[in-house]
KOLFINU-232942 format. One record per residue (C-alpha): chain; residue in one letter; residue number from 1; x negated, y, z negated. Coordinates in steps of 0.02 Angstrom, whole numbers, plus 50000, padded with zeros to 5 digits. Layout:
BEGIN
{'A','A',NUM,{X,Y,Z}}
...
//
This chain:
BEGIN
{'A','X',1,{50001,49995,49997}}
{'A','X',2,{49921,50167,50048}}
{'A','X',3,{49914,50287,49904}}
{'A','X',4,{50011,50455,49929}}
{'A','X',5,{49911,50612,49961}}
{'A','X',6,{49884,50718,49803}}
{'A','X',7,{50003,50868,49789}}
{'A','X',8,{49914,51038,49782}}
{'A','X',9,{50026,51180,49715}}
{'A','X',10,{49981,51364,49748}}
{'A','X',11,{50071,51492,49639}}
{'A','X',12,{50037,51668,49690}}
{'A','X',13,{50124,51828,49727}}
{'A','X',14,{49990,51850,49858}}
{'A','X',15,{50001,51677,49932}}
{'A','X',16,{49991,51738,50111}}
{'A','X',17,{49853,51872,50077}}
{'A','X',18,{49735,51818,50216}}
{'A','X',19,{49588,51755,50109}}
{'A','X',20,{49700,51656,49990}}
{'A','X',21,{49792,51587,50139}}
{'A','X',22,{49629,51530,50227}}
{'A','X',23,{49563,51461,50064}}
{'A','X',24,{49719,51358,50031}}
{'A','X',25,{49714,51292,50214}}
{'A','X',26,{49531,51241,50191}}
{'A','X',27,{49572,51151,50032}}
{'A','X',28,{49717,51058,50105}}
{'A','X',29,{49625,51002,50259}}
{'A','X',30,{49466,50950,50164}}
{'A','X',31,{49556,50848,50031}}
{'A','X',32,{49712,50788,50132}}
{'A','X',33,{49835,50854,50011}}
{'A','X',34,{50022,50881,50020}}
{'A','X',35,{50030,51065,50010}}
{'A','X',36,{50161,51165,49897}}
{'A','X',37,{50177,51353,49878}}
{'A','X',38,{50281,51457,49748}}
{'A','X',39,{50267,51633,49805}}
{'A','X',40,{50332,51783,49705}}
{'A','X',41,{50380,51957,49764}}
{'A','X',42,{50206,52042,49806}}
{'A','X',43,{50156,52188,49705}}
{'A','X',44,{50136,52356,49785}}
{'A','X',45,{49963,52353,49871}}
{'A','X',46,{49853,52507,49923}}
{'A','X',47,{49857,52550,50112}}
{'A','X',48,{49683,52486,50124}}
{'A','X',49,{49729,52312,50063}}
{'A','X',50,{49883,52306,50168}}
{'A','X',51,{49785,52350,50330}}
{'A','X',52,{49675,52189,50300}}
{'A','X',53,{49800,52080,50386}}
{'A','X',54,{49974,52000,50393}}
{'A','X',55,{50059,51906,50245}}
{'A','X',56,{50166,51801,50370}}
{'A','X',57,{50213,51636,50287}}
{'A','X',58,{50219,51549,50461}}
{'A','X',59,{50030,51566,50475}}
{'A','X',60,{50003,51457,50319}}
{'A','X',61,{50001,51281,50398}}
{'A','X',62,{49882,51138,50352}}
{'A','X',63,{49858,51017,50493}}
{'A','X',64,{50003,51093,50592}}
{'A','X',65,{50125,51069,50441}}
{'A','X',66,{50190,51215,50341}}
{'A','X',67,{50195,51187,50152}}
{'A','X',68,{50347,51160,50044}}
{'A','X',69,{50393,51343,50001}}
{'A','X',70,{50489,51417,49865}}
{'A','X',71,{50509,51599,49812}}
{'A','X',72,{50523,51654,49626}}
{'A','X',73,{50691,51738,49610}}
{'A','X',74,{50709,51904,49525}}
{'A','X',75,{50779,51907,49353}}
{'A','X',76,{50735,51927,49166}}
{'A','X',77,{50587,51828,49100}}
{'A','X',78,{50682,51688,49015}}
{'A','X',79,{50776,51656,49178}}
{'A','X',80,{50621,51658,49284}}
{'A','X',81,{50534,51531,49155}}
{'A','X',82,{50686,51416,49173}}
{'A','X',83,{50677,51422,49359}}
{'A','X',84,{50491,51388,49364}}
{'A','X',85,{50505,51246,49248}}
{'A','X',86,{50641,51165,49359}}
{'A','X',87,{50525,51187,49509}}
{'A','X',88,{50378,51103,49420}}
{'A','X',89,{50493,50954,49375}}
{'A','X',90,{50552,50935,49550}}
{'A','X',91,{50382,50961,49637}}
{'A','X',92,{50278,50859,49512}}
{'A','X',93,{50108,50931,49574}}
{'A','X',94,{49939,50839,49545}}
{'A','X',95,{49844,51007,49545}}
{'A','X',96,{49895,51191,49525}}
{'A','X',97,{49805,51336,49581}}
{'A','X',98,{49875,51495,49495}}
{'A','X',99,{49805,51638,49605}}
{'A','X',100,{49849,51770,49474}}
{'A','X',101,{49754,51850,49328}}
{'A','X',102,{49733,51741,49170}}
{'A','X',103,{49856,51865,49081}}
{'A','X',104,{50006,51830,49205}}
{'A','X',105,{50168,51769,49129}}
{'A','X',106,{50175,51640,49267}}
{'A','X',107,{50020,51558,49210}}
{'A','X',108,{50078,51554,49034}}
{'A','X',109,{50244,51478,49084}}
{'A','X',110,{50148,51340,49183}}
{'A','X',111,{50022,51308,49036}}
{'A','X',112,{50167,51292,48916}}
{'A','X',113,{50259,51171,49037}}
{'A','X',114,{50113,51051,49037}}
{'A','X',115,{50048,51080,48866}}
{'A','X',116,{50078,50894,48823}}
{'A','X',117,{50044,50835,48995}}
{'A','X',118,{49863,50827,49052}}
{'A','X',119,{49905,50747,49225}}
{'A','X',120,{49905,50902,49335}}
{'A','X',121,{49733,50994,49340}}
{'A','X',122,{49768,51185,49323}}
{'A','X',123,{49650,51323,49375}}
{'A','X',124,{49679,51505,49374}}
{'A','X',125,{49584,51658,49450}}
{'A','X',126,{49514,51821,49378}}
{'A','X',127,{49472,51974,49472}}
{'A','X',128,{49496,52102,49339}}
{'A','X',129,{49351,52127,49223}}
{'A','X',130,{49429,52244,49080}}
{'A','X',131,{49568,52170,48973}}
{'A','X',132,{49666,52237,48820}}
{'A','X',133,{49672,52130,48663}}
{'A','X',134,{49848,52154,48613}}
{'A','X',135,{49918,52109,48444}}
{'A','X',136,{49828,51963,48344}}
{'A','X',137,{49973,51844,48351}}
{'A','X',138,{49993,51868,48539}}
{'A','X',139,{49800,51850,48556}}
{'A','X',140,{49807,51685,48460}}
{'A','X',141,{49950,51621,48576}}
{'A','X',142,{49854,51660,48727}}
{'A','X',143,{49697,51581,48672}}
{'A','X',144,{49798,51422,48628}}
{'A','X',145,{49881,51419,48794}}
{'A','X',146,{49719,51458,48885}}
{'A','X',147,{49645,51295,48812}}
{'A','X',148,{49748,51195,48926}}
{'A','X',149,{49659,51261,49079}}
{'A','X',150,{49551,51143,49173}}
{'A','X',151,{49453,51282,49259}}
{'A','X',152,{49430,51470,49299}}
{'A','X',153,{49385,51543,49470}}
{'A','X',154,{49306,51706,49443}}
{'A','X',155,{49264,51831,49575}}
{'A','X',156,{49101,51882,49479}}
{'A','X',157,{49016,51852,49315}}
{'A','X',158,{49091,52013,49250}}
{'A','X',159,{49263,51960,49273}}
{'A','X',160,{49222,51791,49180}}
{'A','X',161,{49145,51884,49041}}
{'A','X',162,{49291,52007,49024}}
{'A','X',163,{49422,51876,49000}}
{'A','X',164,{49304,51781,48878}}
{'A','X',165,{49290,51929,48775}}
{'A','X',166,{49472,51931,48740}}
{'A','X',167,{49485,51753,48698}}
{'A','X',168,{49476,51635,48845}}
{'A','X',169,{49392,51475,48771}}
{'A','X',170,{49211,51452,48822}}
{'A','X',171,{49236,51276,48855}}
{'A','X',172,{49344,51318,49000}}
{'A','X',173,{49232,51279,49159}}
{'A','X',174,{49200,51442,49253}}
{'A','X',175,{49146,51451,49429}}
{'A','X',176,{49105,51628,49503}}
{'A','X',177,{49091,51716,49668}}
{'A','X',178,{49249,51634,49746}}
{'A','X',179,{49322,51790,49811}}
{'A','X',180,{49253,51762,49984}}
{'A','X',181,{49291,51852,50144}}
{'A','X',182,{49351,51822,50316}}
{'A','X',183,{49215,51808,50447}}
{'A','X',184,{49206,51935,50583}}
{'A','X',185,{49258,51902,50764}}
{'A','X',186,{49129,51812,50874}}
{'A','X',187,{49090,51978,50971}}
{'A','X',188,{49110,52154,50886}}
{'A','X',189,{49081,52313,50988}}
{'A','X',190,{49038,52475,50891}}
{'A','X',191,{49179,52598,50869}}
{'A','X',192,{49149,52752,50967}}
{'A','X',193,{49080,52891,50867}}
{'A','X',194,{49179,53061,50840}}
{'A','X',195,{49022,53152,50889}}
{'A','X',196,{48877,53148,51010}}
{'A','X',197,{48744,53044,50935}}
{'A','X',198,{48567,53118,50948}}
{'A','X',199,{48415,53002,50963}}
{'A','X',200,{48359,53028,50784}}
{'A','X',201,{48537,53021,50696}}
{'A','X',202,{48558,52894,50548}}
{'A','X',203,{48739,52843,50527}}
{'A','X',204,{48794,52803,50346}}
{'A','X',205,{48966,52735,50315}}
{'A','X',206,{49090,52710,50172}}
{'A','X',207,{49269,52619,50184}}
{'A','X',208,{49394,52593,50052}}
{'A','X',209,{49502,52688,49933}}
{'A','X',210,{49478,52878,49931}}
{'A','X',211,{49490,52895,49742}}
{'A','X',212,{49376,52954,49602}}
{'A','X',213,{49321,52787,49542}}
{'A','X',214,{49250,52734,49708}}
{'A','X',215,{49117,52871,49691}}
{'A','X',216,{49134,52958,49860}}
{'A','X',217,{49083,53128,49789}}
{'A','X',218,{48914,53047,49734}}
{'A','X',219,{48890,52991,49923}}
{'A','X',220,{48928,53162,49987}}
{'A','X',221,{48817,53251,49859}}
{'A','X',222,{48674,53133,49911}}
{'A','X',223,{48701,53182,50090}}
{'A','X',224,{48690,53365,50050}}
{'A','X',225,{48505,53325,49996}}
{'A','X',226,{48462,53236,50158}}
{'A','X',227,{48408,53305,50322}}
{'A','X',228,{48540,53354,50451}}
{'A','X',229,{48511,53203,50557}}
{'A','X',230,{48600,53102,50422}}
{'A','X',231,{48785,53085,50458}}
{'A','X',232,{48925,53002,50367}}
{'A','X',233,{49079,52909,50426}}
{'A','X',234,{49220,52878,50299}}
{'A','X',235,{49375,52767,50323}}
{'A','X',236,{49517,52734,50211}}
{'A','X',237,{49657,52821,50115}}
{'A','X',238,{49693,52875,49938}}
{'A','X',239,{49743,53011,49821}}
{'A','X',240,{49577,53115,49848}}
{'A','X',241,{49601,53147,50039}}
{'A','X',242,{49635,53333,50015}}
{'A','X',243,{49479,53351,49898}}
{'A','X',244,{49378,53253,50034}}
{'A','X',245,{49431,53382,50168}}
{'A','X',246,{49375,53520,50052}}
{'A','X',247,{49202,53444,50032}}
{'A','X',248,{49186,53415,50218}}
{'A','X',249,{49189,53609,50234}}
{'A','X',250,{49040,53639,50130}}
{'A','X',251,{48900,53723,50223}}
{'A','X',252,{48771,53582,50198}}
{'A','X',253,{48901,53448,50257}}
{'A','X',254,{48999,53542,50398}}
{'A','X',255,{48983,53440,50556}}
{'A','X',256,{48898,53294,50469}}
{'A','X',257,{49045,53209,50379}}
{'A','X',258,{49188,53128,50478}}
{'A','X',259,{49346,53055,50405}}
{'A','X',260,{49429,52923,50518}}
{'A','X',261,{49576,52888,50400}}
{'A','X',262,{49651,52714,50381}}
{'A','X',263,{49587,52598,50509}}
{'A','X',264,{49674,52429,50565}}
{'A','X',265,{49575,52267,50529}}
{'A','X',266,{49492,52251,50706}}
{'A','X',267,{49437,52434,50707}}
{'A','X',268,{49362,52417,50535}}
{'A','X',269,{49245,52281,50602}}
{'A','X',270,{49196,52400,50740}}
{'A','X',271,{49171,52543,50610}}
{'A','X',272,{49044,52428,50523}}
{'A','X',273,{48949,52390,50682}}
{'A','X',274,{48928,52579,50716}}
{'A','X',275,{48830,52602,50552}}
{'A','X',276,{48648,52603,50507}}
{'A','X',277,{48689,52582,50321}}
{'A','X',278,{48845,52551,50214}}
{'A','X',279,{48859,52636,50046}}
{'A','X',280,{48980,52586,49893}}
{'A','X',281,{48941,52708,49757}}
{'A','X',282,{49079,52646,49633}}
{'A','X',283,{49092,52719,49455}}
{'A','X',284,{49148,52628,49294}}
{'A','X',285,{49284,52702,49204}}
{'A','X',286,{49366,52658,49038}}
{'A','X',287,{49502,52551,49127}}
{'A','X',288,{49406,52491,49287}}
{'A','X',289,{49242,52437,49357}}
{'A','X',290,{49210,52364,49529}}
{'A','X',291,{49282,52192,49537}}
{'A','X',292,{49196,52126,49702}}
{'A','X',293,{49180,52251,49838}}
{'A','X',294,{49241,52157,49994}}
{'A','X',295,{49183,52297,50113}}
{'A','X',296,{49001,52249,50057}}
{'A','X',297,{49035,52072,50112}}
{'A','X',298,{49110,52135,50276}}
{'A','X',299,{48957,52244,50306}}
{'A','X',300,{48832,52104,50264}}
{'A','X',301,{48927,51981,50385}}
{'A','X',302,{48891,52104,50525}}
{'A','X',303,{48704,52125,50469}}
{'A','X',304,{48725,52306,50411}}
{'A','X',305,{48604,52347,50268}}
{'A','X',306,{48699,52395,50109}}
{'A','X',307,{48675,52509,49959}}
{'A','X',308,{48789,52487,49803}}
{'A','X',309,{48794,52561,49626}}
{'A','X',310,{48770,52444,49478}}
{'A','X',311,{48959,52448,49435}}
{'A','X',312,{49036,52282,49392}}
{'A','X',313,{49008,52143,49518}}
{'A','X',314,{48914,52246,49655}}
{'A','X',315,{48735,52186,49602}}
{'A','X',316,{48792,52010,49600}}
{'A','X',317,{48884,52017,49768}}
{'A','X',318,{48739,52109,49848}}
{'A','X',319,{48600,52001,49781}}
{'A','X',320,{48435,52018,49880}}
{'A','X',321,{48530,52073,50028}}
{'A','X',322,{48527,52266,49992}}
{'A','X',323,{48486,52401,49867}}
{'A','X',324,{48562,52432,49699}}
{'A','X',325,{48562,52605,49616}}
{'A','X',326,{48619,52668,49447}}
{'A','X',327,{48794,52733,49450}}
{'A','X',328,{48801,52917,49498}}
//
């Protein structure tokens, strides 16, 4: 009698986010699993994340077969927990990948459901690296439930250390740098520049959210101290766009800084290909520090030299492939 394939369940509000989708397909094809997906209403994403790609469920197929798919219905927490418990009883997965932060309610529902059942292996992800502790009784309950985990997938060491600092048991196995990135197309032509490039020009680039914590003013300040043949291209969107336009009018920067706005994914690859160097000057705040920096992975995938600050995961992501500078 041929044994049935193991059932792998992916629970995620971003189940169809391109990199999660591709990782799930890779796992399913490599281990010949029966794929199951429970998706939730996706949270609001910044424009720069929405531009990365489609979240079309039809694209999630393993060996040409779409997974069994269920959507978490809206409702109060107790009702959602009851629905999720019913789905777990119905699906009976052998392994569960919860692509949510370790503090998500869904993860705690799942861990509680399997508290006395060690059969399914359960792993969760961590991208954040700064967590609040909460009340002592709540923290004790979290620690107790976390002890049921079979593994933690952390985008970087800082993320693993952040959740361990608020009580994740150290005996839970941790694997780092699993964020990954989608590869570029086989052929990428450089995006046309918004100016006539002189023979000695050196093109620096930044892509991402135009917000204070990403450190874009640090980059423009540095450019002010460099000779005129250094030019800067910026792509993305965010709350600081008006401030950026003000900086672009400074005498030392006029005609040297070019803002391209939000670019679609294909044009973003071409943006990287037009650069001589890419810079991510992120700044740590009390509530945030760089979690991964996918733009660094993208740049390195095209062979573009990278420079990053030492905020959060950046030094680990860059490794020996670029330069690291102190924040600011």
